C-alpha positions as CSV (number, residue, x, y, z in Angstrom):
1,X,0.4,0.3,0.2
2,X,1.9,3.4,-1.1
3,X,1.2,6.5,0.3
4,X,-1.9,7.6,-0.6
5,X,-3.9,5.1,0.2
6,X,-1.8,4.7,3.5
7,X,-3.4,8.4,4.4
8,X,-7.1,7.2,3.7
9,X,-6.7,3.3,4.8
10,X,-9.3,3.2,7.6
11,X,-11.6,5.5,5.4
12,X,-11.0,3.5,2.1
13,X,-11.4,-0.1,4.0
14,X,-15.3,1.1,5.1
15,X,-16.0,2.3,1.7
16,X,-14.6,-1.1,-0.2
17,X,-12.2,0.8,-2.4
18,X,-8.5,1.9,-3.3
19,X,-7.0,4.4,-5.3
20,X,-5.7,2.4,-8.1
21,X,-1.8,2.9,-9.5
22,X,-3.4,3.3,-13.1
23,X,-1.5,2.4,-16.6
24,X,-2.5,4.6,-19.3
25,X,-1.0,4.0,-23.3
26,X,2.1,5.9,-23.4
27,X,3.4,8.6,-26.2
28,X,4.5,5.6,-28.3
29,X,1.0,4.8,-28.4
30,X,-2.3,6.1,-31.1
31,X,-5.2,6.6,-28.3
32,X,-7.8,6.3,-31.2
33,X,-6.3,3.2,-32.1
34,X,-5.6,1.9,-28.6
35,X,-9.1,2.6,-27.3
36,X,-11.9,-0.1,-28.7
37,X,-15.3,-1.0,-27.0
38,X,-16.1,-3.2,-24.2
39,X,-15.8,-7.3,-25.2
40,X,-19.2,-8.0,-24.8
41,X,-20.8,-5.7,-27.1
42,X,-21.7,-6.5,-30.8
43,X,-21.9,-10.3,-30.2
44,X,-23.3,-11.3,-33.2
45,X,-21.8,-8.7,-35.0
46,X,-18.7,-10.1,-36.7
47,X,-18.5,-7.2,-39.2
48,X,-18.3,-4.6,-36.5
49,X,-15.2,-6.3,-35.3
50,X,-13.6,-6.7,-38.7
51,X,-14.1,-2.6,-38.9
52,X,-12.1,-2.3,-35.8
53,X,-9.7,-4.8,-36.7
54,X,-9.2,-2.8,-40.2
55,X,-9.4,0.6,-38.4
56,X,-6.4,-0.9,-36.0
57,X,-4.4,-2.6,-38.5
58,X,-0.8,-3.3,-36.9
59,X,-1.0,-0.8,-34.1
60,X,-0.8,-1.2,-30.8
61,X,-4.4,-1.6,-29.5
62,X,-6.4,-2.8,-26.8
63,X,-8.5,-5.1,-29.0
64,X,-5.3,-7.6,-29.2
65,X,-5.4,-7.6,-25.2
66,X,-9.0,-8.7,-24.6
67,X,-11.5,-11.3,-26.2
68,X,-14.8,-9.9,-27.9
69,X,-17.2,-12.4,-27.1
70,X,-18.4,-12.7,-30.9
71,X,-15.4,-15.2,-30.7
72,X,-16.1,-17.2,-27.7
73,X,-17.3,-20.5,-30.0
74,X,-14.7,-20.1,-32.4
75,X,-12.2,-23.6,-32.3
76,X,-8.7,-21.4,-31.9
77,X,-10.3,-19.5,-28.5
78,X,-7.7,-21.5,-26.3
79,X,-5.1,-19.6,-28.9
80,X,-6.4,-16.6,-28.7
81,X,-5.9,-16.5,-24.6
82,X,-2.8,-17.3,-25.3
83,X,-2.2,-14.7,-27.6
84,X,-3.8,-12.1,-24.9
85,X,-1.3,-13.0,-22.4
86,X,1.7,-12.7,-24.5
87,X,0.2,-9.2,-25.8
88,X,0.0,-7.9,-22.4
89,X,3.5,-9.0,-21.8
90,X,5.2,-7.6,-24.9
91,X,3.4,-4.6,-24.7
92,X,4.8,-4.0,-21.4
93,X,8.0,-4.8,-22.2
94,X,7.9,-2.4,-25.1
95,X,7.3,0.2,-22.9
96,X,3.6,0.9,-24.1
97,X,2.5,2.0,-20.6
98,X,2.8,4.7,-18.2
99,X,2.1,4.6,-14.9
100,X,-0.2,7.3,-12.7
101,X,0.7,7.7,-9.1
102,X,-1.8,6.6,-7.0
103,X,-4.8,8.8,-7.4
104,X,-8.2,9.1,-8.9
105,X,-9.1,9.5,-12.6
106,X,-11.7,12.0,-13.5
107,X,-13.5,10.8,-17.0
108,X,-15.9,12.5,-19.2
109,X,-17.4,10.6,-22.0
110,X,-19.9,12.4,-24.2
111,X,-22.1,11.1,-26.9
112,X,-24.5,12.7,-29.3
113,X,-27.1,10.2,-28.2
114,X,-26.7,10.7,-24.3
115,X,-24.9,14.1,-23.9
116,X,-22.1,14.1,-20.9
117,X,-21.7,11.0,-19.0
118,X,-19.1,11.5,-16.1
119,X,-17.2,9.1,-13.7
120,X,-14.2,8.2,-11.6
121,X,-12.0,5.5,-11.7
122,X,-11.6,3.0,-8.1
123,X,-10.1,-0.1,-7.5
124,X,-13.2,-2.1,-5.9
125,X,-12.2,-4.5,-2.8
126,X,-13.5,-7.6,-4.0
127,X,-13.5,-8.7,0.2
128,X,-16.8,-6.4,-0.2
129,X,-18.3,-8.2,-3.1
130,X,-20.7,-11.2,-3.9
131,X,-22.6,-12.1,-6.5
132,X,-24.6,-14.4,-5.2
133,X,-28.7,-14.0,-5.6
134,X,-28.7,-13.6,-1.7
135,X,-25.4,-11.1,-1.2
136,X,-25.8,-8.3,1.5
137,X,-22.3,-7.0,0.5
138,X,-21.1,-3.7,0.3
139,X,-20.8,-4.0,-3.5
140,X,-24.3,-5.8,-4.7
141,X,-24.7,-7.1,-8.2
142,X,-27.8,-6.1,-9.6
143,X,-28.6,-8.8,-12.2
144,X,-28.7,-12.2,-12.6
145,X,-24.8,-13.8,-13.3
146,X,-24.8,-16.2,-16.7
147,X,-22.3,-18.9,-14.9
148,X,-21.2,-19.9,-18.6
149,X,-19.5,-16.5,-19.2
150,X,-17.2,-16.6,-16.3
151,X,-14.8,-19.7,-17.1
152,X,-13.0,-18.0,-20.2
153,X,-12.9,-14.8,-18.6
154,X,-11.1,-16.7,-15.7
155,X,-9.0,-18.8,-18.0
156,X,-7.8,-15.5,-19.3
157,X,-7.4,-13.3,-16.1
158,X,-5.5,-16.1,-14.1
159,X,-2.7,-16.2,-16.8
160,X,-2.6,-12.0,-17.6
161,X,-0.6,-9.8,-15.2
162,X,-2.9,-6.9,-16.3
163,X,-6.7,-6.4,-16.4
164,X,-8.8,-4.2,-18.7
165,X,-11.6,-4.0,-17.4
166,X,-15.1,-2.2,-18.7
167,X,-16.7,-2.1,-15.3
168,X,-19.0,0.5,-14.7
169,X,-20.8,0.7,-10.9
170,X,-23.5,3.2,-9.9
171,X,-23.9,5.2,-6.8
172,X,-27.2,6.7,-5.7
173,X,-26.3,10.3,-5.3
174,X,-29.3,12.2,-6.6
175,X,-27.7,15.6,-4.9
176,X,-24.8,14.7,-6.9
177,X,-22.3,15.4,-4.1
178,X,-19.3,13.0,-5.1
179,X,-18.6,13.0,-8.8
180,X,-20.6,16.0,-10.7
181,X,-18.3,18.8,-8.4
182,X,-15.3,18.1,-10.7
183,X,-16.4,19.4,-13.7
184,X,-15.9,22.7,-12.5
185,X,-12.2,22.0,-11.5
186,X,-10.9,20.6,-14.8
187,X,-9.1,23.9,-15.6
188,X,-6.8,22.6,-12.5
189,X,-6.1,18.7,-13.1
190,X,-3.4,17.3,-15.3
191,X,-5.2,16.2,-18.6
192,X,-4.5,12.3,-19.7
193,X,-6.4,12.0,-22.8
194,X,-8.8,13.9,-24.8
195,X,-9.6,12.0,-28.0
196,X,-12.4,10.6,-30.3
197,X,-13.5,7.2,-30.2
198,X,-13.9,4.9,-33.3
199,X,-17.1,4.0,-34.7
200,X,-19.6,6.2,-33.5
201,X,-18.3,6.0,-29.9
202,X,-18.1,9.7,-29.1
203,X,-15.4,11.7,-27.4
204,X,-13.6,10.5,-24.2
205,X,-11.4,13.1,-21.9
206,X,-9.6,12.1,-18.5
207,X,-7.9,13.9,-15.8
208,X,-5.6,13.0,-13.0
209,X,-7.0,14.1,-9.7
210,X,-4.5,14.0,-6.8
211,X,-5.5,17.3,-5.3
212,X,-6.0,16.2,-1.2
213,X,-9.3,18.7,-1.5
214,X,-11.0,17.2,-4.1
215,X,-10.2,13.7,-2.9
216,X,-11.6,14.5,0.6
217,X,-15.1,15.7,-0.8
218,X,-15.3,12.6,-2.9
219,X,-14.6,10.4,0.3
220,X,-17.1,12.4,2.3
221,X,-19.7,12.3,-0.2
222,X,-19.1,8.1,-0.7
223,X,-19.7,8.4,3.3
224,X,-22.8,10.0,2.9
225,X,-24.0,7.8,0.9
226,X,-22.8,4.7,2.6
227,X,-24.7,5.5,5.5
228,X,-28.0,6.3,4.0
229,X,-28.6,2.9,2.5
230,X,-28.0,-1.1,2.7
231,X,-25.2,-0.9,-0.4
232,X,-23.1,1.8,-1.4
233,X,-22.1,0.4,-4.7
234,X,-24.8,-1.5,-7.4
235,X,-23.4,-2.6,-10.8
236,X,-24.1,-1.3,-14.1
237,X,-22.1,-2.7,-16.7
238,X,-19.1,-5.4,-16.4
239,X,-21.2,-7.4,-14.2
240,X,-19.2,-10.8,-15.3
241,X,-15.5,-8.9,-15.4
242,X,-16.5,-8.1,-11.8
243,X,-17.7,-11.7,-11.3
244,X,-14.5,-12.9,-12.8
245,X,-12.0,-10.9,-11.0
246,X,-13.8,-12.4,-7.8
247,X,-13.9,-16.0,-8.5
248,X,-9.9,-15.6,-9.7
249,X,-8.9,-14.2,-6.2
250,X,-11.0,-16.7,-4.2
251,X,-9.0,-19.4,-5.9
252,X,-5.9,-17.7,-5.0
253,X,-7.1,-17.1,-1.6
254,X,-7.6,-21.3,-1.2
255,X,-4.4,-21.6,-2.8
256,X,-2.6,-19.7,-0.8
257,X,-4.2,-20.7,2.4
258,X,-3.8,-24.6,1.6
259,X,0.1,-23.7,1.0
260,X,0.9,-21.7,4.1
261,X,-1.6,-21.7,6.6
262,X,-2.0,-17.4,6.5
263,X,-3.5,-15.2,4.5
264,X,-1.4,-12.6,5.7
265,X,0.6,-12.2,2.2
266,X,-2.6,-11.4,0.3
267,X,-3.6,-8.3,2.2
268,X,-2.2,-6.0,-0.3
269,X,-2.0,-8.4,-3.2
270,X,-3.3,-6.3,-6.1
271,X,-5.7,-9.5,-7.6
272,X,-7.7,-8.6,-4.4
273,X,-8.7,-5.5,-6.2
274,X,-10.7,-4.3,-10.0
275,X,-10.5,-1.4,-11.7
276,X,-14.0,0.1,-12.2
277,X,-15.5,3.5,-13.3
278,X,-17.9,4.8,-10.8
279,X,-20.8,6.7,-12.1
280,X,-23.9,8.7,-10.3
281,X,-27.1,6.2,-11.2
282,X,-29.0,9.9,-11.8
283,X,-26.4,11.6,-14.4
284,X,-28.3,13.3,-17.1
285,X,-25.9,11.7,-19.8
286,X,-26.9,8.0,-18.3
287,X,-29.5,6.6,-19.7
288,X,-31.4,3.2,-19.0
289,X,-31.8,1.0,-22.1
290,X,-33.1,-2.7,-21.9
291,X,-31.3,-5.4,-23.3
292,X,-33.2,-7.6,-25.9
293,X,-32.8,-11.2,-27.0
294,X,-32.6,-12.8,-30.1
295,X,-33.2,-16.8,-30.3
296,X,-31.8,-18.4,-33.2
297,X,-33.5,-21.5,-34.6
298,X,-36.4,-21.3,-32.3
299,X,-40.1,-21.8,-32.5
300,X,-42.3,-19.2,-32.3
301,X,-45.4,-21.3,-31.8
302,X,-43.7,-22.8,-28.7
303,X,-43.1,-19.6,-27.2
304,X,-46.5,-18.0,-27.4
305,X,-47.9,-21.5,-26.0
306,X,-45.8,-21.0,-22.9
307,X,-46.3,-17.8,-22.7
308,X,-50.3,-18.2,-22.6
309,X,-50.6,-21.4,-20.4
310,X,-47.6,-20.9,-17.8
311,X,-47.6,-17.8,-17.3
312,X,-51.4,-16.6,-18.6
313,X,-50.2,-13.7,-21.0
314,X,-52.3,-12.2,-23.3
315,X,-50.9,-12.2,-27.0
316,X,-51.9,-10.1,-29.7
317,X,-51.0,-8.6,-33.0
318,X,-49.7,-5.4,-33.3
319,X,-47.5,-3.3,-35.4
320,X,-44.2,-2.4,-34.6
321,X,-44.5,1.0,-33.9
322,X,-47.2,1.1,-31.6
323,X,-45.2,-2.0,-29.4
324,X,-42.4,0.3,-29.3
325,X,-44.5,3.5,-28.2
326,X,-45.8,1.5,-25.8
327,X,-42.2,-0.6,-24.3
328,X,-40.6,3.0,-24.2
329,X,-43.1,5.5,-23.8
330,X,-45.7,4.2,-21.3
331,X,-45.5,2.4,-17.8
332,X,-48.4,0.0,-19.3
333,X,-45.3,-1.3,-20.9
334,X,-43.8,-2.4,-17.5
335,X,-45.5,-6.1,-18.0
336,X,-44.9,-6.6,-21.5
337,X,-42.9,-7.8,-24.1
338,X,-42.5,-7.3,-28.1
339,X,-42.0,-10.2,-30.0
340,X,-40.9,-10.4,-33.6
341,X,-40.5,-13.7,-36.1
342,X,-40.6,-13.8,-39.9
343,X,-42.0,-10.2,-40.0
344,X,-44.9,-11.0,-38.0
345,X,-45.3,-8.5,-34.6
346,X,-46.9,-9.9,-31.6
347,X,-47.4,-7.8,-28.5
348,X,-47.2,-10.4,-25.2
349,X,-48.5,-9.1,-22.0
350,X,-48.2,-10.8,-18.7
351,X,-49.9,-10.4,-15.2
352,X,-48.8,-8.1,-12.7
353,X,-49.3,-10.5,-10.0
354,X,-46.1,-12.4,-11.1
355,X,-42.9,-11.5,-9.2
356,X,-40.6,-12.7,-12.2
357,X,-40.0,-9.7,-14.7
358,X,-40.8,-9.8,-18.2
359,X,-37.2,-10.7,-19.2
360,X,-36.5,-13.2,-16.7
361,X,-39.8,-15.2,-17.7
362,X,-38.6,-14.9,-21.5
363,X,-35.1,-16.4,-20.4
364,X,-37.2,-19.5,-18.4
365,X,-39.2,-20.2,-21.4
366,X,-36.4,-20.7,-23.7
367,X,-34.7,-22.7,-21.1
368,X,-37.8,-25.3,-21.0
369,X,-38.0,-25.3,-25.0
370,X,-34.6,-25.7,-25.8
371,X,-35.0,-28.6,-23.2
372,X,-37.9,-29.9,-25.2
373,X,-36.6,-29.2,-28.7
374,X,-32.9,-30.0,-28.5
375,X,-32.3,-26.9,-30.0
376,X,-31.8,-22.8,-30.1
377,X,-29.3,-20.4,-28.7
378,X,-29.9,-17.1,-27.1
379,X,-27.9,-13.6,-27.5
380,X,-28.5,-10.5,-25.6
381,X,-28.6,-7.6,-27.8
382,X,-28.1,-4.0,-27.1
383,X,-30.8,-1.6,-29.2
384,X,-34.1,-1.9,-31.4
385,X,-32.4,-1.7,-34.3
386,X,-28.9,-4.1,-33.8
387,X,-31.4,-6.4,-32.2
388,X,-34.2,-6.8,-35.6
389,X,-30.6,-6.4,-37.7
390,X,-29.7,-9.8,-35.9
391,X,-32.8,-11.9,-37.1
392,X,-31.1,-14.0,-39.7
393,X,-33.2,-16.9,-40.4
394,X,-36.9,-17.3,-40.5
395,X,-36.8,-19.6,-37.3
396,X,-35.1,-16.7,-35.8
397,X,-36.9,-15.2,-32.8
398,X,-36.7,-11.2,-31.6
399,X,-37.7,-10.1,-27.9
400,X,-37.9,-6.8,-26.9
401,X,-38.6,-5.4,-23.0
402,X,-39.8,-2.4,-21.9
403,X,-37.2,0.1,-20.1
404,X,-36.4,-0.5,-16.3
405,X,-37.0,2.6,-14.5
406,X,-33.9,3.9,-12.7
407,X,-34.7,5.6,-9.5
408,X,-36.2,2.1,-8.5
409,X,-32.8,0.0,-9.0
410,X,-31.0,0.3,-5.8
411,X,-34.4,-0.1,-3.9
412,X,-35.8,-3.1,-5.8
413,X,-32.1,-4.8,-5.7
414,X,-32.2,-4.4,-1.8
415,X,-35.8,-5.8,-1.2
416,X,-35.6,-8.6,-3.9
417,X,-32.1,-9.1,-4.6
418,X,-30.6,-9.5,-8.2
419,X,-32.9,-8.8,-11.3
420,X,-33.2,-11.6,-14.0
421,X,-29.9,-11.4,-15.8
422,X,-29.1,-9.2,-18.6
423,X,-32.3,-6.8,-17.6
424,X,-31.3,-3.5,-18.5
425,X,-28.1,-1.5,-20.0
426,X,-26.7,1.8,-19.5
427,X,-27.1,3.5,-23.0
428,X,-26.7,1.8,-26.4
429,X,-23.8,-0.5,-27.8
430,X,-21.5,2.4,-28.9
431,X,-22.2,4.1,-25.5
432,X,-20.3,1.6,-23.7
433,X,-17.1,2.1,-21.9
434,X,-13.8,1.9,-24.4
435,X,-10.9,0.2,-23.1
436,X,-8.0,2.8,-22.1
437,X,-7.2,2.1,-18.4
438,X,-5.4,-0.9,-17.2
439,X,-4.0,-1.9,-14.0
440,X,-0.9,-4.7,-12.7
441,X,-3.1,-7.6,-11.0
442,X,0.0,-9.3,-9.9
443,X,3.1,-8.4,-8.0
444,X,5.8,-6.8,-10.4
């Protein structure tokens, strides 16, 4: 633990965070080629990732340091994982990173769709995080974790010297006391990066914040928020990245305990922490969007039958425009789903007495139907139009969901536990976090 963290050690321990030692691309690197979008975006759109590869060409880039999930099912996945780990070591040896002293990075991300979104980088203490449905931890999962998505990420992290997370974590700061005051202080902060992001990602700026008064204000604000609720931090994006970091940390603890009989050597181990951007739930630049589904090689009649018989849903033919308006613009759509197959649109309305949200009901129906028919795969897609474009075959089915009211998120999770998996997204695909910063997760 270096001097900055030592100065605030007890307070940081209570808050479940540390000030990270951040790695940024050095002056040898073009930041526009370096920064690529989160690996869990465009998971059914290889053309997008082909465009990324063409823009990057042979330049240093985070494209070579992450595993885009569009390639997860490819036969050469193990080779890709090994290449990622080798690239991290090579980039480090070639001096492609520069290291910031422990402190805060203040981030401004501006997109055409949502305007300005502000955040700060912190290292989250994995001892204060538990992604199980019954968790009462300080850092709380907000939606179900898809366990089968964790092993490939665990394989990467266990053999990697660095982490490049796309995690965004929410605080419920309605009065905007923690992050937003930094906007008026940027003229006094050291600029770190300032660039247009590739392929419609908007603009990204970063500032180094080491001022003691500003840090004190942020800590005091977080402490006040922590005193007001049952948990302080709620997962926004990157749920599986944080769950991966937690899984690897628990494995490291178990191995160390078996070997030495003590965990004393791990107290300040870098793998105990995971880098994340903290964002205010009430930021005007943060839009909550549903995550839609596409079922490939499905059977529409089976789904509609399950909806009617198992969930007592009403199914009606309706035009797309009417369904979209209901789901996106009115509270009446909170318990409804739009469905399309072979160009035909249906509105499915579930009884409000059901305790499971529509996302969870569709996922449950999918699991039951796949077991019955022995076929079908599902993908989770951001954006109405992206979801429509993902439909490639007459047997493909698109499911469109309503927007979850953000102001209810913390209260819902506190009372009911996590939402169904992939229940919401913060912004459209192009607004997701781009990889810029890294952090060491093994001692150097």
